[in-house]
C-alpha positions as CSV (number, residue, x, y, z in Angstrom):
1,M,-98.9,167.2,-133.9
2,Q,-98.0,167.0,-137.6
3,V,-97.1,170.2,-139.4
4,F,-97.1,170.4,-143.2
5,G,-96.0,173.6,-145.0
6,G,-96.4,175.6,-141.8
7,T,-99.9,174.5,-141.1
8,V,-101.3,172.0,-138.6
9,D,-102.6,168.8,-140.2
10,R,-106.1,168.8,-138.7
11,R,-106.8,165.2,-139.8
12,S,-104.7,164.0,-136.9
13,P,-106.9,162.4,-134.2
14,D,-105.2,164.4,-131.3
15,V,-105.7,167.8,-132.8
16,C,-108.9,169.9,-133.1
17,E,-110.4,169.8,-136.6
18,I,-111.1,173.5,-136.4
19,H,-109.2,176.4,-134.9
20,Y,-111.2,177.9,-132.0
21,V,-109.9,179.4,-128.8
22,N,-112.4,179.6,-125.9
23,E,-111.1,182.8,-124.2
24,D,-113.1,182.0,-121.0
25,H,-111.4,178.7,-120.6
26,V,-108.0,180.2,-121.2
27,R,-108.7,183.0,-118.6
28,I,-109.8,180.4,-116.0
29,A,-106.8,178.2,-116.7
30,R,-104.5,181.2,-116.6
31,Q,-105.8,182.2,-113.2
32,A,-105.1,178.7,-111.9
33,L,-101.5,178.8,-112.8
34,S,-99.0,179.2,-110.0
35,P,-96.6,182.1,-110.0
36,E,-93.6,181.7,-112.3
37,R,-91.1,181.2,-109.4
38,E,-93.2,178.3,-108.1
39,I,-93.5,176.7,-111.5
40,L,-89.7,176.9,-111.9
41,S,-89.2,175.4,-108.4
42,L,-91.6,172.6,-109.2
43,A,-89.9,171.9,-112.5
44,E,-86.5,171.7,-110.7
45,T,-88.0,169.3,-108.1
46,F,-89.1,167.0,-110.9
47,K,-85.8,167.4,-112.6
48,T,-84.1,166.3,-109.4
49,L,-86.4,163.3,-109.2
50,G,-85.4,162.3,-112.7
51,D,-82.4,160.4,-111.5
52,P,-82.9,156.7,-110.7
53,T,-80.3,156.8,-107.8
54,R,-82.1,159.6,-106.1
55,V,-85.4,157.8,-106.5
56,K,-83.9,154.8,-104.8
57,V,-82.6,157.0,-102.0
58,L,-86.1,158.5,-101.4
59,Q,-87.7,155.1,-101.5
60,A,-85.3,153.7,-99.0
61,L,-85.8,156.8,-96.7
62,S,-89.6,156.3,-96.9
63,V,-89.1,153.1,-94.9
64,E,-86.7,154.5,-92.2
65,E,-83.9,156.9,-91.7
66,L,-80.4,155.7,-92.9
67,C,-76.9,156.9,-92.6
68,V,-74.6,157.5,-95.7
69,C,-72.9,154.1,-95.1
70,D,-76.2,152.2,-95.1
71,L,-77.4,154.0,-98.2
72,A,-74.0,153.4,-100.0
73,R,-74.3,149.7,-99.3
74,L,-77.9,149.6,-100.4
75,L,-77.2,151.4,-103.6
76,G,-73.9,149.7,-104.4
77,I,-72.1,153.0,-104.9
78,S,-69.3,154.8,-103.0
79,E,-70.0,156.8,-99.9
80,S,-68.8,159.9,-101.8
81,A,-71.3,159.3,-104.6
82,T,-74.0,158.7,-102.0
83,S,-73.1,162.0,-100.2
84,H,-73.3,163.8,-103.5
85,Q,-76.8,162.5,-104.2
86,L,-77.9,163.3,-100.7
87,R,-76.5,166.9,-101.0
88,V,-78.6,167.4,-104.2
89,L,-81.7,166.1,-102.4
90,R,-81.0,168.2,-99.4
91,N,-80.6,171.3,-101.5
92,K,-84.0,170.7,-102.9
93,K,-85.5,170.2,-99.4
94,L,-86.4,166.6,-100.2
95,V,-84.3,165.1,-97.4
96,R,-83.0,166.3,-94.1
97,Y,-80.4,165.0,-91.7
98,R,-79.7,164.8,-88.0
99,K,-76.4,164.2,-86.3
100,E,-76.1,161.7,-83.5
101,G,-72.5,161.6,-82.2
102,K,-70.3,160.8,-85.1
103,M,-73.2,159.5,-87.2
104,V,-75.4,161.4,-89.6
105,F,-78.9,160.0,-90.3
106,Y,-81.0,161.0,-93.3
107,S,-84.8,161.0,-93.6
108,L,-87.4,162.4,-95.9
109,D,-87.9,166.1,-95.3
110,D,-91.6,165.9,-94.6
111,T,-94.7,163.8,-95.4
112,H,-95.3,165.7,-98.6
113,I,-92.3,163.9,-100.2
114,E,-93.6,160.5,-99.1
115,V,-97.1,161.3,-100.6
116,L,-95.5,162.6,-103.8
117,M,-93.5,159.4,-104.2
118,K,-96.4,157.2,-103.4
119,E,-98.7,158.9,-105.9
120,A,-96.1,158.9,-108.6
121,L,-95.4,155.2,-108.1
122,R,-99.2,154.5,-108.1
123,H,-99.3,156.3,-111.5
124,V,-96.4,154.3,-112.8
125,R,-97.9,151.0,-111.6
126,E,-101.4,151.5,-113.1
127,E,-102.3,149.0,-115.7
128,V,-105.2,150.0,-117.9
129,D,-107.0,147.4,-119.9
130,S,-108.4,148.0,-123.4
131,G,-111.6,149.3,-122.0
132,G,-109.8,152.0,-120.0
133,R,-110.5,150.4,-116.6
134,V,-107.7,150.0,-114.1
135,A,-106.7,146.4,-114.2
136,G,-104.7,146.2,-111.0
137,Q,-104.6,148.3,-107.8
138,V,-101.4,149.5,-106.4
139,G,-100.2,148.8,-102.8
140,E,-99.6,151.7,-100.5
141,S,-95.9,151.1,-99.9
142,V,-93.5,153.4,-101.8
143,A,-90.8,150.8,-101.5
């Protein structure tokens, strides 16, 4: 949006040419908004997913559960750095762990995380041609 002298430049193609607020539409949209605490929690989840290393961890765990050593090798980072990333993901309830003897195995917290990752990846992989049609379909694998 371009602003000149405190006013909106209405010649811009992505801005309405007149100022009109449809109060009914605003009311309906306002009713559809989640409570503020949920909005904040969702924003924090997306913020957590904004780190490429954490995205790799989630992609790897969508295939099978892995221990810290396996993930560190896969990511090419230290076990300490891997543990830190897992702690961040665990605190946001994106991954969980189970202990088996002296080993700790991580997996996605639930199927919602896998669906979220698949849908986000499908969005990223979409290729739209000049006519607005999807040019290529995305595979179902998150990995």
